[in-house]
Biotite code that builds the C-alpha atoms (Angstrom):
import biotite.structure as struc

atoms = struc.array([
    struc.Atom([126.990, 129.220, 94.354], chain_id="A", res_id=1, res_name="MET", atom_name="CA", element="C"),
    struc.Atom([127.494, 125.561, 93.625], chain_id="A", res_id=2, res_name="SER", atom_name="CA", element="C"),
    struc.Atom([127.304, 124.615, 89.946], chain_id="A", res_id=3, res_name="PRO", atom_name="CA", element="C"),
    struc.Atom([124.760, 121.983, 90.965], chain_id="A", res_id=4, res_name="ALA", atom_name="CA", element="C"),
    struc.Atom([122.526, 124.555, 92.627], chain_id="A", res_id=5, res_name="GLY", atom_name="CA", element="C"),
    struc.Atom([119.782, 126.601, 91.004], chain_id="A", res_id=6, res_name="PRO", atom_name="CA", element="C"),
    struc.Atom([120.861, 128.934, 88.241], chain_id="A", res_id=7, res_name="LEU", atom_name="CA", element="C"),
    struc.Atom([120.634, 132.679, 88.816], chain_id="A", res_id=8, res_name="PRO", atom_name="CA", element="C"),
    struc.Atom([117.745, 134.496, 87.205], chain_id="A", res_id=9, res_name="THR", atom_name="CA", element="C"),
    struc.Atom([118.482, 136.176, 83.903], chain_id="A", res_id=10, res_name="LEU", atom_name="CA", element="C"),
    struc.Atom([117.225, 139.761, 83.761], chain_id="A", res_id=11, res_name="LEU", atom_name="CA", element="C"),
    struc.Atom([117.260, 140.964, 80.164], chain_id="A", res_id=12, res_name="ALA", atom_name="CA", element="C"),
    struc.Atom([117.206, 144.757, 80.373], chain_id="A", res_id=13, res_name="VAL", atom_name="CA", element="C"),
    struc.Atom([116.244, 146.812, 77.324], chain_id="A", res_id=14, res_name="ALA", atom_name="CA", element="C"),
    struc.Atom([116.170, 150.562, 76.893], chain_id="A", res_id=15, res_name="HIS", atom_name="CA", element="C"),
    struc.Atom([112.385, 150.622, 76.504], chain_id="A", res_id=16, res_name="GLY", atom_name="CA", element="C"),
    struc.Atom([109.967, 152.203, 74.051], chain_id="A", res_id=17, res_name="SER", atom_name="CA", element="C"),
    struc.Atom([106.442, 153.577, 74.056], chain_id="A", res_id=18, res_name="ARG", atom_name="CA", element="C"),
    struc.Atom([105.766, 151.353, 71.056], chain_id="A", res_id=19, res_name="ASN", atom_name="CA", element="C"),
    struc.Atom([103.924, 148.264, 72.406], chain_id="A", res_id=20, res_name="PRO", atom_name="CA", element="C"),
    struc.Atom([105.448, 146.059, 69.720], chain_id="A", res_id=21, res_name="THR", atom_name="CA", element="C"),
    struc.Atom([108.863, 146.757, 71.225], chain_id="A", res_id=22, res_name="ALA", atom_name="CA", element="C"),
    struc.Atom([107.833, 144.967, 74.424], chain_id="A", res_id=23, res_name="ARG", atom_name="CA", element="C"),
    struc.Atom([106.458, 142.109, 72.339], chain_id="A", res_id=24, res_name="GLN", atom_name="CA", element="C"),
    struc.Atom([109.798, 141.846, 70.566], chain_id="A", res_id=25, res_name="SER", atom_name="CA", element="C"),
    struc.Atom([111.646, 141.467, 73.875], chain_id="A", res_id=26, res_name="ILE", atom_name="CA", element="C"),
    struc.Atom([109.137, 138.848, 75.042], chain_id="A", res_id=27, res_name="ASP", atom_name="CA", element="C"),
    struc.Atom([109.716, 136.897, 71.826], chain_id="A", res_id=28, res_name="GLU", atom_name="CA", element="C"),
    struc.Atom([113.468, 137.086, 72.330], chain_id="A", res_id=29, res_name="LEU", atom_name="CA", element="C"),
    struc.Atom([113.116, 135.593, 75.802], chain_id="A", res_id=30, res_name="LEU", atom_name="CA", element="C"),
    struc.Atom([110.965, 132.797, 74.383], chain_id="A", res_id=31, res_name="VAL", atom_name="CA", element="C"),
    struc.Atom([113.850, 132.001, 72.032], chain_id="A", res_id=32, res_name="GLU", atom_name="CA", element="C"),
    struc.Atom([116.320, 132.147, 74.936], chain_id="A", res_id=33, res_name="VAL", atom_name="CA", element="C"),
    struc.Atom([114.158, 129.616, 76.792], chain_id="A", res_id=34, res_name="HIS", atom_name="CA", element="C"),
    struc.Atom([113.962, 127.416, 73.690], chain_id="A", res_id=35, res_name="ARG", atom_name="CA", element="C"),
    struc.Atom([117.756, 127.288, 73.533], chain_id="A", res_id=36, res_name="GLN", atom_name="CA", element="C"),
    struc.Atom([118.281, 127.033, 77.293], chain_id="A", res_id=37, res_name="ARG", atom_name="CA", element="C"),
    struc.Atom([115.149, 125.800, 79.102], chain_id="A", res_id=38, res_name="PRO", atom_name="CA", element="C"),
    struc.Atom([117.112, 125.592, 82.369], chain_id="A", res_id=39, res_name="ASP", atom_name="CA", element="C"),
    struc.Atom([117.323, 129.405, 82.612], chain_id="A", res_id=40, res_name="ILE", atom_name="CA", element="C"),
    struc.Atom([114.554, 131.503, 84.153], chain_id="A", res_id=41, res_name="THR", atom_name="CA", element="C"),
    struc.Atom([114.491, 134.823, 82.309], chain_id="A", res_id=42, res_name="ALA", atom_name="CA", element="C"),
    struc.Atom([112.554, 138.048, 82.797], chain_id="A", res_id=43, res_name="HIS", atom_name="CA", element="C"),
    struc.Atom([112.477, 141.242, 80.781], chain_id="A", res_id=44, res_name="GLY", atom_name="CA", element="C"),
    struc.Atom([112.839, 144.727, 82.258], chain_id="A", res_id=45, res_name="ALA", atom_name="CA", element="C"),
    struc.Atom([113.229, 148.249, 80.918], chain_id="A", res_id=46, res_name="PHE", atom_name="CA", element="C"),
    struc.Atom([115.189, 151.376, 81.723], chain_id="A", res_id=47, res_name="LEU", atom_name="CA", element="C"),
    struc.Atom([112.612, 153.827, 80.416], chain_id="A", res_id=48, res_name="ASP", atom_name="CA", element="C"),
    struc.Atom([109.241, 154.262, 78.652], chain_id="A", res_id=49, res_name="HIS", atom_name="CA", element="C"),
    struc.Atom([107.908, 150.779, 79.521], chain_id="A", res_id=50, res_name="ALA", atom_name="CA", element="C"),
    struc.Atom([107.082, 148.488, 82.421], chain_id="A", res_id=51, res_name="GLU", atom_name="CA", element="C"),
    struc.Atom([108.321, 146.697, 84.375], chain_id="A", res_id=52, res_name="PRO", atom_name="CA", element="C"),
    struc.Atom([111.310, 148.842, 85.271], chain_id="A", res_id=53, res_name="ARG", atom_name="CA", element="C"),
    struc.Atom([114.492, 147.151, 86.411], chain_id="A", res_id=54, res_name="LEU", atom_name="CA", element="C"),
    struc.Atom([114.117, 148.378, 89.988], chain_id="A", res_id=55, res_name="GLY", atom_name="CA", element="C"),
    struc.Atom([110.644, 146.869, 90.212], chain_id="A", res_id=56, res_name="GLN", atom_name="CA", element="C"),
    struc.Atom([111.837, 143.460, 89.060], chain_id="A", res_id=57, res_name="ILE", atom_name="CA", element="C"),
    struc.Atom([114.795, 143.446, 91.460], chain_id="A", res_id=58, res_name="LEU", atom_name="CA", element="C"),
    struc.Atom([112.474, 143.804, 94.444], chain_id="A", res_id=59, res_name="THR", atom_name="CA", element="C"),
    struc.Atom([110.563, 140.661, 93.452], chain_id="A", res_id=60, res_name="THR", atom_name="CA", element="C"),
    struc.Atom([113.580, 138.347, 93.320], chain_id="A", res_id=61, res_name="LEU", atom_name="CA", element="C"),
    struc.Atom([114.408, 135.885, 96.083], chain_id="A", res_id=62, res_name="ASP", atom_name="CA", element="C"),
    struc.Atom([117.821, 134.881, 94.788], chain_id="A", res_id=63, res_name="GLY", atom_name="CA", element="C"),
    struc.Atom([120.817, 136.004, 92.729], chain_id="A", res_id=64, res_name="PRO", atom_name="CA", element="C"),
    struc.Atom([120.437, 137.402, 89.251], chain_id="A", res_id=65, res_name="ALA", atom_name="CA", element="C"),
    struc.Atom([122.485, 138.318, 86.205], chain_id="A", res_id=66, res_name="ILE", atom_name="CA", element="C"),
    struc.Atom([121.525, 141.418, 84.272], chain_id="A", res_id=67, res_name="VAL", atom_name="CA", element="C"),
    struc.Atom([122.183, 141.139, 80.546], chain_id="A", res_id=68, res_name="VAL", atom_name="CA", element="C"),
    struc.Atom([121.903, 144.563, 78.885], chain_id="A", res_id=69, res_name="PRO", atom_name="CA", element="C"),
    struc.Atom([119.935, 144.224, 75.651], chain_id="A", res_id=70, res_name="LEU", atom_name="CA", element="C"),
    struc.Atom([122.108, 146.943, 74.184], chain_id="A", res_id=71, res_name="LEU", atom_name="CA", element="C"),
    struc.Atom([124.208, 146.628, 71.049], chain_id="A", res_id=72, res_name="LEU", atom_name="CA", element="C"),
    struc.Atom([127.022, 148.880, 72.230], chain_id="A", res_id=73, res_name="THR", atom_name="CA", element="C"),
    struc.Atom([128.495, 149.851, 75.575], chain_id="A", res_id=74, res_name="ALA", atom_name="CA", element="C"),
    struc.Atom([127.791, 153.475, 76.525], chain_id="A", res_id=75, res_name="ALA", atom_name="CA", element="C"),
    struc.Atom([126.072, 155.495, 79.278], chain_id="A", res_id=76, res_name="PHE", atom_name="CA", element="C"),
    struc.Atom([123.480, 152.879, 80.170], chain_id="A", res_id=77, res_name="HIS", atom_name="CA", element="C"),
    struc.Atom([126.031, 150.090, 80.617], chain_id="A", res_id=78, res_name="THR", atom_name="CA", element="C"),
    struc.Atom([128.643, 152.242, 82.353], chain_id="A", res_id=79, res_name="ASP", atom_name="CA", element="C"),
    struc.Atom([126.576, 154.535, 84.591], chain_id="A", res_id=80, res_name="VAL", atom_name="CA", element="C"),
    struc.Atom([122.838, 153.927, 84.585], chain_id="A", res_id=81, res_name="ASP", atom_name="CA", element="C"),
    struc.Atom([122.768, 150.177, 85.171], chain_id="A", res_id=82, res_name="LEU", atom_name="CA", element="C"),
    struc.Atom([125.557, 150.023, 87.797], chain_id="A", res_id=83, res_name="PRO", atom_name="CA", element="C"),
    struc.Atom([123.819, 152.742, 89.808], chain_id="A", res_id=84, res_name="ALA", atom_name="CA", element="C"),
    struc.Atom([120.538, 150.835, 89.838], chain_id="A", res_id=85, res_name="GLN", atom_name="CA", element="C"),
    struc.Atom([122.165, 147.493, 90.607], chain_id="A", res_id=86, res_name="LEU", atom_name="CA", element="C"),
    struc.Atom([124.033, 148.957, 93.563], chain_id="A", res_id=87, res_name="ALA", atom_name="CA", element="C"),
    struc.Atom([120.686, 149.204, 95.367], chain_id="A", res_id=88, res_name="ALA", atom_name="CA", element="C"),
    struc.Atom([119.640, 145.634, 94.615], chain_id="A", res_id=89, res_name="SER", atom_name="CA", element="C"),
    struc.Atom([118.383, 143.653, 97.647], chain_id="A", res_id=90, res_name="PRO", atom_name="CA", element="C"),
    struc.Atom([119.764, 140.411, 96.153], chain_id="A", res_id=91, res_name="VAL", atom_name="CA", element="C"),
    struc.Atom([123.196, 139.525, 94.744], chain_id="A", res_id=92, res_name="PRO", atom_name="CA", element="C"),
    struc.Atom([123.311, 140.676, 91.141], chain_id="A", res_id=93, res_name="VAL", atom_name="CA", element="C"),
    struc.Atom([126.021, 141.137, 88.532], chain_id="A", res_id=94, res_name="VAL", atom_name="CA", element="C"),
    struc.Atom([125.973, 142.873, 85.183], chain_id="A", res_id=95, res_name="GLN", atom_name="CA", element="C"),
    struc.Atom([126.994, 141.070, 82.004], chain_id="A", res_id=96, res_name="ALA", atom_name="CA", element="C"),
    struc.Atom([128.515, 142.752, 78.974], chain_id="A", res_id=97, res_name="ARG", atom_name="CA", element="C"),
    struc.Atom([126.415, 144.490, 76.351], chain_id="A", res_id=98, res_name="ALA", atom_name="CA", element="C"),
    struc.Atom([125.417, 142.247, 73.458], chain_id="A", res_id=99, res_name="LEU", atom_name="CA", element="C"),
    struc.Atom([127.631, 143.954, 70.923], chain_id="A", res_id=100, res_name="GLY", atom_name="CA", element="C"),
    struc.Atom([130.018, 143.744, 69.371], chain_id="A", res_id=101, res_name="PRO", atom_name="CA", element="C"),
    struc.Atom([129.744, 140.026, 68.610], chain_id="A", res_id=102, res_name="HIS", atom_name="CA", element="C"),
    struc.Atom([130.176, 138.047, 65.349], chain_id="A", res_id=103, res_name="PRO", atom_name="CA", element="C"),
    struc.Atom([126.786, 136.406, 65.799], chain_id="A", res_id=104, res_name="LEU", atom_name="CA", element="C"),
    struc.Atom([125.097, 139.802, 65.536], chain_id="A", res_id=105, res_name="LEU", atom_name="CA", element="C"),
    struc.Atom([126.463, 140.100, 62.003], chain_id="A", res_id=106, res_name="LEU", atom_name="CA", element="C"),
    struc.Atom([124.906, 136.742, 61.231], chain_id="A", res_id=107, res_name="ARG", atom_name="CA", element="C"),
    struc.Atom([121.613, 138.046, 62.623], chain_id="A", res_id=108, res_name="ALA", atom_name="CA", element="C"),
    struc.Atom([121.878, 141.133, 60.407], chain_id="A", res_id=109, res_name="LEU", atom_name="CA", element="C"),
    struc.Atom([122.456, 138.881, 57.406], chain_id="A", res_id=110, res_name="GLU", atom_name="CA", element="C"),
    struc.Atom([119.462, 136.761, 58.394], chain_id="A", res_id=111, res_name="ARG", atom_name="CA", element="C"),
    struc.Atom([117.205, 139.818, 58.428], chain_id="A", res_id=112, res_name="ARG", atom_name="CA", element="C"),
    struc.Atom([118.560, 141.061, 55.086], chain_id="A", res_id=113, res_name="LEU", atom_name="CA", element="C"),
    struc.Atom([117.981, 137.635, 53.567], chain_id="A", res_id=114, res_name="SER", atom_name="CA", element="C"),
    struc.Atom([114.396, 137.713, 54.822], chain_id="A", res_id=115, res_name="GLU", atom_name="CA", element="C"),
    struc.Atom([114.043, 141.069, 53.047], chain_id="A", res_id=116, res_name="ALA", atom_name="CA", element="C"),
    struc.Atom([115.249, 139.551, 49.769], chain_id="A", res_id=117, res_name="GLY", atom_name="CA", element="C"),
    struc.Atom([118.905, 140.586, 49.844], chain_id="A", res_id=118, res_name="VAL", atom_name="CA", element="C"),
    struc.Atom([121.512, 137.907, 49.123], chain_id="A", res_id=119, res_name="ALA", atom_name="CA", element="C"),
    struc.Atom([124.314, 137.969, 51.669], chain_id="A", res_id=120, res_name="VAL", atom_name="CA", element="C"),
    struc.Atom([127.438, 139.620, 50.302], chain_id="A", res_id=121, res_name="GLY", atom_name="CA", element="C"),
    struc.Atom([125.814, 140.614, 46.987], chain_id="A", res_id=122, res_name="ASP", atom_name="CA", element="C"),
    struc.Atom([128.415, 142.809, 45.208], chain_id="A", res_id=123, res_name="PRO", atom_name="CA", element="C"),
    struc.Atom([125.587, 144.724, 43.576], chain_id="A", res_id=124, res_name="GLY", atom_name="CA", element="C"),
    struc.Atom([124.223, 145.885, 46.941], chain_id="A", res_id=125, res_name="VAL", atom_name="CA", element="C"),
    struc.Atom([125.583, 148.655, 49.127], chain_id="A", res_id=126, res_name="ALA", atom_name="CA", element="C"),
    struc.Atom([124.575, 148.418, 52.775], chain_id="A", res_id=127, res_name="VAL", atom_name="CA", element="C"),
    struc.Atom([123.905, 151.090, 55.368], chain_id="A", res_id=128, res_name="VAL", atom_name="CA", element="C"),
    struc.Atom([124.461, 149.674, 58.849], chain_id="A", res_id=129, res_name="LEU", atom_name="CA", element="C"),
    struc.Atom([121.929, 151.763, 60.757], chain_id="A", res_id=130, res_name="ALA", atom_name="CA", element="C"),
    struc.Atom([122.265, 151.898, 64.539], chain_id="A", res_id=131, res_name="ALA", atom_name="CA", element="C"),
    struc.Atom([120.374, 153.889, 67.157], chain_id="A", res_id=132, res_name="ALA", atom_name="CA", element="C"),
    struc.Atom([123.284, 156.240, 67.746], chain_id="A", res_id=133, res_name="GLY", atom_name="CA", element="C"),
    struc.Atom([124.938, 157.585, 70.871], chain_id="A", res_id=134, res_name="SER", atom_name="CA", element="C"),
    struc.Atom([126.769, 160.637, 72.133], chain_id="A", res_id=135, res_name="SER", atom_name="CA", element="C"),
    struc.Atom([129.453, 158.258, 73.434], chain_id="A", res_id=136, res_name="ASP", atom_name="CA", element="C"),
    struc.Atom([132.255, 158.128, 70.841], chain_id="A", res_id=137, res_name="PRO", atom_name="CA", element="C"),
    struc.Atom([133.067, 154.532, 71.790], chain_id="A", res_id=138, res_name="ARG", atom_name="CA", element="C"),
    struc.Atom([129.608, 153.374, 70.744], chain_id="A", res_id=139, res_name="ALA", atom_name="CA", element="C"),
    struc.Atom([129.841, 155.263, 67.450], chain_id="A", res_id=140, res_name="VAL", atom_name="CA", element="C"),
    struc.Atom([133.293, 153.791, 66.806], chain_id="A", res_id=141, res_name="ALA", atom_name="CA", element="C"),
    struc.Atom([132.038, 150.284, 67.568], chain_id="A", res_id=142, res_name="THR", atom_name="CA", element="C"),
    struc.Atom([129.374, 150.536, 64.855], chain_id="A", res_id=143, res_name="VAL", atom_name="CA", element="C"),
    struc.Atom([131.867, 152.064, 62.406], chain_id="A", res_id=144, res_name="ALA", atom_name="CA", element="C"),
    struc.Atom([134.302, 149.199, 63.009], chain_id="A", res_id=145, res_name="ALA", atom_name="CA", element="C"),
    struc.Atom([131.538, 146.663, 62.463], chain_id="A", res_id=146, res_name="LEU", atom_name="CA", element="C"),
    struc.Atom([130.643, 148.324, 59.151], chain_id="A", res_id=147, res_name="ALA", atom_name="CA", element="C"),
    struc.Atom([134.289, 148.281, 58.105], chain_id="A", res_id=148, res_name="GLN", atom_name="CA", element="C"),
    struc.Atom([134.617, 144.573, 58.881], chain_id="A", res_id=149, res_name="ASP", atom_name="CA", element="C"),
    struc.Atom([131.393, 143.778, 57.053], chain_id="A", res_id=150, res_name="TRP", atom_name="CA", element="C"),
    struc.Atom([132.481, 145.715, 53.972], chain_id="A", res_id=151, res_name="SER", atom_name="CA", element="C"),
    struc.Atom([135.162, 143.095, 53.282], chain_id="A", res_id=152, res_name="THR", atom_name="CA", element="C"),
    struc.Atom([132.641, 140.274, 52.778], chain_id="A", res_id=153, res_name="THR", atom_name="CA", element="C"),
    struc.Atom([131.505, 141.005, 49.211], chain_id="A", res_id=154, res_name="GLY", atom_name="CA", element="C"),
    struc.Atom([129.135, 143.959, 49.458], chain_id="A", res_id=155, res_name="TRP", atom_name="CA", element="C"),
    struc.Atom([129.496, 146.945, 47.088], chain_id="A", res_id=156, res_name="TRP", atom_name="CA", element="C"),
    struc.Atom([130.263, 148.923, 50.247], chain_id="A", res_id=157, res_name="ASP", atom_name="CA", element="C"),
    struc.Atom([129.045, 149.226, 53.836], chain_id="A", res_id=158, res_name="VAL", atom_name="CA", element="C"),
    struc.Atom([128.593, 152.557, 55.608], chain_id="A", res_id=159, res_name="LEU", atom_name="CA", element="C"),
    struc.Atom([127.618, 153.150, 59.247], chain_id="A", res_id=160, res_name="PRO", atom_name="CA", element="C"),
    struc.Atom([124.721, 155.456, 60.072], chain_id="A", res_id=161, res_name="ALA", atom_name="CA", element="C"),
    struc.Atom([122.919, 156.560, 63.206], chain_id="A", res_id=162, res_name="TYR", atom_name="CA", element="C"),
    struc.Atom([119.274, 157.389, 63.863], chain_id="A", res_id=163, res_name="ALA", atom_name="CA", element="C"),
    struc.Atom([120.199, 159.916, 66.570], chain_id="A", res_id=164, res_name="SER", atom_name="CA", element="C"),
    struc.Atom([123.063, 161.691, 68.353], chain_id="A", res_id=165, res_name="ALA", atom_name="CA", element="C"),
    struc.Atom([125.709, 160.995, 65.687], chain_id="A", res_id=166, res_name="ALA", atom_name="CA", element="C"),
    struc.Atom([126.343, 161.418, 61.971], chain_id="A", res_id=167, res_name="ALA", atom_name="CA", element="C"),
    struc.Atom([125.658, 160.448, 59.286], chain_id="A", res_id=168, res_name="PRO", atom_name="CA", element="C"),
    struc.Atom([121.909, 159.907, 59.490], chain_id="A", res_id=169, res_name="ALA", atom_name="CA", element="C"),
    struc.Atom([120.618, 156.863, 57.554], chain_id="A", res_id=170, res_name="PRO", atom_name="CA", element="C"),
    struc.Atom([119.111, 158.961, 54.753], chain_id="A", res_id=171, res_name="GLU", atom_name="CA", element="C"),
    struc.Atom([122.434, 160.799, 54.332], chain_id="A", res_id=172, res_name="VAL", atom_name="CA", element="C"),
    struc.Atom([124.352, 157.531, 54.060], chain_id="A", res_id=173, res_name="ALA", atom_name="CA", element="C"),
    struc.Atom([121.813, 156.206, 51.548], chain_id="A", res_id=174, res_name="VAL", atom_name="CA", element="C"),
    struc.Atom([122.174, 159.370, 49.437], chain_id="A", res_id=175, res_name="ALA", atom_name="CA", element="C"),
    struc.Atom([125.965, 159.131, 49.634], chain_id="A", res_id=176, res_name="ASP", atom_name="CA", element="C"),
    struc.Atom([125.959, 155.576, 48.291], chain_id="A", res_id=177, res_name="LEU", atom_name="CA", element="C"),
    struc.Atom([123.529, 156.457, 45.510], chain_id="A", res_id=178, res_name="ARG", atom_name="CA", element="C"),
    struc.Atom([125.672, 159.457, 44.567], chain_id="A", res_id=179, res_name="GLY", atom_name="CA", element="C"),
    struc.Atom([128.691, 157.176, 44.267], chain_id="A", res_id=180, res_name="ARG", atom_name="CA", element="C"),
    struc.Atom([126.814, 154.909, 41.888], chain_id="A", res_id=181, res_name="GLY", atom_name="CA", element="C"),
    struc.Atom([125.693, 152.027, 44.087], chain_id="A", res_id=182, res_name="ALA", atom_name="CA", element="C"),
    struc.Atom([123.380, 149.815, 41.982], chain_id="A", res_id=183, res_name="PRO", atom_name="CA", element="C"),
    struc.Atom([121.119, 149.057, 44.950], chain_id="A", res_id=184, res_name="ARG", atom_name="CA", element="C"),
    struc.Atom([121.078, 150.271, 48.555], chain_id="A", res_id=185, res_name="VAL", atom_name="CA", element="C"),
    struc.Atom([119.867, 148.223, 51.511], chain_id="A", res_id=186, res_name="ALA", atom_name="CA", element="C"),
    struc.Atom([119.621, 149.364, 55.098], chain_id="A", res_id=187, res_name="VAL", atom_name="CA", element="C"),
    struc.Atom([120.474, 146.777, 57.739], chain_id="A", res_id=188, res_name="ALA", atom_name="CA", element="C"),
    struc.Atom([118.664, 147.743, 60.941], chain_id="A", res_id=189, res_name="SER", atom_name="CA", element="C"),
    struc.Atom([121.148, 147.311, 63.778], chain_id="A", res_id=190, res_name="TYR", atom_name="CA", element="C"),
    struc.Atom([118.316, 147.643, 66.267], chain_id="A", res_id=191, res_name="LEU", atom_name="CA", element="C"),
    struc.Atom([116.723, 145.122, 68.586], chain_id="A", res_id=192, res_name="LEU", atom_name="CA", element="C"),
    struc.Atom([113.115, 146.264, 68.489], chain_id="A", res_id=193, res_name="SER", atom_name="CA", element="C"),
    struc.Atom([110.538, 148.343, 66.632], chain_id="A", res_id=194, res_name="PRO", atom_name="CA", element="C"),
    struc.Atom([110.109, 151.923, 67.793], chain_id="A", res_id=195, res_name="GLY", atom_name="CA", element="C"),
    struc.Atom([111.085, 155.485, 66.990], chain_id="A", res_id=196, res_name="LEU", atom_name="CA", element="C"),
    struc.Atom([114.569, 154.643, 65.731], chain_id="A", res_id=197, res_name="PHE", atom_name="CA", element="C"),
    struc.Atom([113.295, 151.799, 63.574], chain_id="A", res_id=198, res_name="ALA", atom_name="CA", element="C"),
    struc.Atom([110.751, 154.192, 62.047], chain_id="A", res_id=199, res_name="ASP", atom_name="CA", element="C"),
    struc.Atom([113.502, 156.696, 61.211], chain_id="A", res_id=200, res_name="LYS", atom_name="CA", element="C"),
    struc.Atom([115.611, 153.983, 59.624], chain_id="A", res_id=201, res_name="VAL", atom_name="CA", element="C"),
    struc.Atom([112.652, 152.729, 57.596], chain_id="A", res_id=202, res_name="HIS", atom_name="CA", element="C"),
    struc.Atom([112.152, 156.184, 56.089], chain_id="A", res_id=203, res_name="ASP", atom_name="CA", element="C"),
    struc.Atom([115.751, 156.488, 54.861], chain_id="A", res_id=204, res_name="SER", atom_name="CA", element="C"),
    struc.Atom([114.917, 156.120, 51.169], chain_id="A", res_id=205, res_name="GLY", atom_name="CA", element="C"),
    struc.Atom([116.744, 152.827, 50.612], chain_id="A", res_id=206, res_name="ALA", atom_name="CA", element="C"),
    struc.Atom([115.603, 150.158, 48.164], chain_id="A", res_id=207, res_name="ASP", atom_name="CA", element="C"),
    struc.Atom([115.303, 147.637, 51.012], chain_id="A", res_id=208, res_name="VAL", atom_name="CA", element="C"),
    struc.Atom([115.194, 148.009, 54.788], chain_id="A", res_id=209, res_name="VAL", atom_name="CA", element="C"),
    struc.Atom([115.569, 144.940, 56.979], chain_id="A", res_id=210, res_name="SER", atom_name="CA", element="C"),
    struc.Atom([113.588, 144.471, 60.164], chain_id="A", res_id=211, res_name="GLY", atom_name="CA", element="C"),
    struc.Atom([115.039, 144.793, 63.679], chain_id="A", res_id=212, res_name="PRO", atom_name="CA", element="C"),
    struc.Atom([117.060, 141.874, 64.998], chain_id="A", res_id=213, res_name="LEU", atom_name="CA", element="C"),
    struc.Atom([114.355, 140.955, 67.508], chain_id="A", res_id=214, res_name="GLY", atom_name="CA", element="C"),
    struc.Atom([114.177, 137.287, 68.411], chain_id="A", res_id=215, res_name="ALA", atom_name="CA", element="C"),
    struc.Atom([116.742, 136.072, 65.888], chain_id="A", res_id=216, res_name="ALA", atom_name="CA", element="C"),
    struc.Atom([118.320, 132.848, 67.194], chain_id="A", res_id=217, res_name="PRO", atom_name="CA", element="C"),
    struc.Atom([121.758, 134.448, 66.966], chain_id="A", res_id=218, res_name="GLU", atom_name="CA", element="C"),
    struc.Atom([120.708, 137.258, 69.308], chain_id="A", res_id=219, res_name="VAL", atom_name="CA", element="C"),
    struc.Atom([119.353, 134.759, 71.839], chain_id="A", res_id=220, res_name="ALA", atom_name="CA", element="C"),
    struc.Atom([122.641, 132.854, 71.646], chain_id="A", res_id=221, res_name="ALA", atom_name="CA", element="C"),
    struc.Atom([124.569, 136.029, 72.477], chain_id="A", res_id=222, res_name="VAL", atom_name="CA", element="C"),
    struc.Atom([122.261, 136.727, 75.443], chain_id="A", res_id=223, res_name="VAL", atom_name="CA", element="C"),
    struc.Atom([122.986, 133.229, 76.754], chain_id="A", res_id=224, res_name="ILE", atom_name="CA", element="C"),
    struc.Atom([126.722, 133.580, 76.168], chain_id="A", res_id=225, res_name="GLU", atom_name="CA", element="C"),
    struc.Atom([126.823, 136.877, 78.080], chain_id="A", res_id=226, res_name="ARG", atom_name="CA", element="C"),
    struc.Atom([124.795, 135.317, 80.906], chain_id="A", res_id=227, res_name="TYR", atom_name="CA", element="C"),
    struc.Atom([127.070, 132.285, 81.210], chain_id="A", res_id=228, res_name="ASP", atom_name="CA", element="C"),
    struc.Atom([130.214, 134.427, 81.146], chain_id="A", res_id=229, res_name="ALA", atom_name="CA", element="C"),
    struc.Atom([128.910, 136.576, 84.013], chain_id="A", res_id=230, res_name="ALA", atom_name="CA", element="C"),
    struc.Atom([127.924, 133.687, 86.272], chain_id="A", res_id=231, res_name="ARG", atom_name="CA", element="C"),
    struc.Atom([131.473, 133.364, 87.598], chain_id="A", res_id=232, res_name="VAL", atom_name="CA", element="C"),
    struc.Atom([131.234, 136.925, 88.931], chain_id="A", res_id=233, res_name="LEU", atom_name="CA", element="C"),
    struc.Atom([128.498, 136.098, 91.420], chain_id="A", res_id=234, res_name="LEU", atom_name="CA", element="C"),
    struc.Atom([129.660, 135.661, 95.022], chain_id="A", res_id=235, res_name="PRO", atom_name="CA", element="C"),
    struc.Atom([129.490, 132.097, 96.370], chain_id="A", res_id=236, res_name="PRO", atom_name="CA", element="C"),
    struc.Atom([126.252, 131.170, 98.048], chain_id="A", res_id=237, res_name="ALA", atom_name="CA", element="C"),
    struc.Atom([126.318, 131.200, 101.825], chain_id="A", res_id=238, res_name="ARG", atom_name="CA", element="C"),
    struc.Atom([125.860, 127.766, 103.372], chain_id="A", res_id=239, res_name="PRO", atom_name="CA", element="C"),
    struc.Atom([122.505, 127.169, 104.994], chain_id="A", res_id=240, res_name="ALA", atom_name="CA", element="C"),
    struc.Atom([122.592, 127.565, 108.790], chain_id="A", res_id=241, res_name="PRO", atom_name="CA", element="C"),
    struc.Atom([122.765, 124.359, 110.796], chain_id="A", res_id=242, res_name="ILE", atom_name="CA", element="C"),
    struc.Atom([119.585, 123.788, 112.755], chain_id="A", res_id=243, res_name="ALA", atom_name="CA", element="C"),
])
């Protein structure tokens, strides 16, 4: 495709939730993507629990697309589920990388903690980095590495935790930090949207729980970066037939 031609459609694909506010959160994120890059046409789609599903959206396209997984770690959905669905696409489509890990996501976490009244890097605050969780050890290790990196920026300590499929659970990590004498414990929700996992994280017993990352400008910037990086993977457009 010529750089001067139309840009491919951005399909932002989230896991999906039965919670209607989760869909609203994705819509708000795409509004922020459009604010930062009004030249990109973006649509949201879901893998489960919500409409429209990715397969439905693919059938409505009349040109190439880039799928950006709205997932914070690479695991089953990025490695197996999405490639299988994209293989049946009627239009040229490529898959971008998952959003995480990325330094801007840490900035988004700090933004949400600040909104909850927690000063960034406060040495009197221990942080639980609470992710959705996965049975894929790579995803668990990615969150643990992020917590380790973040722990060097002034906090009393930072521990990873997982709302499902891995240990420790958020409430266990909170109790651990309290037992070690942490003056104050905050949970940083490493989640994109409200839903079941966000509810579990909220009930962890911490002094403060930040909201999901949602439409934070930093998240939108990562979506755009992943989209732009994947554009080079699209096959060149075929020249129009000569009449």
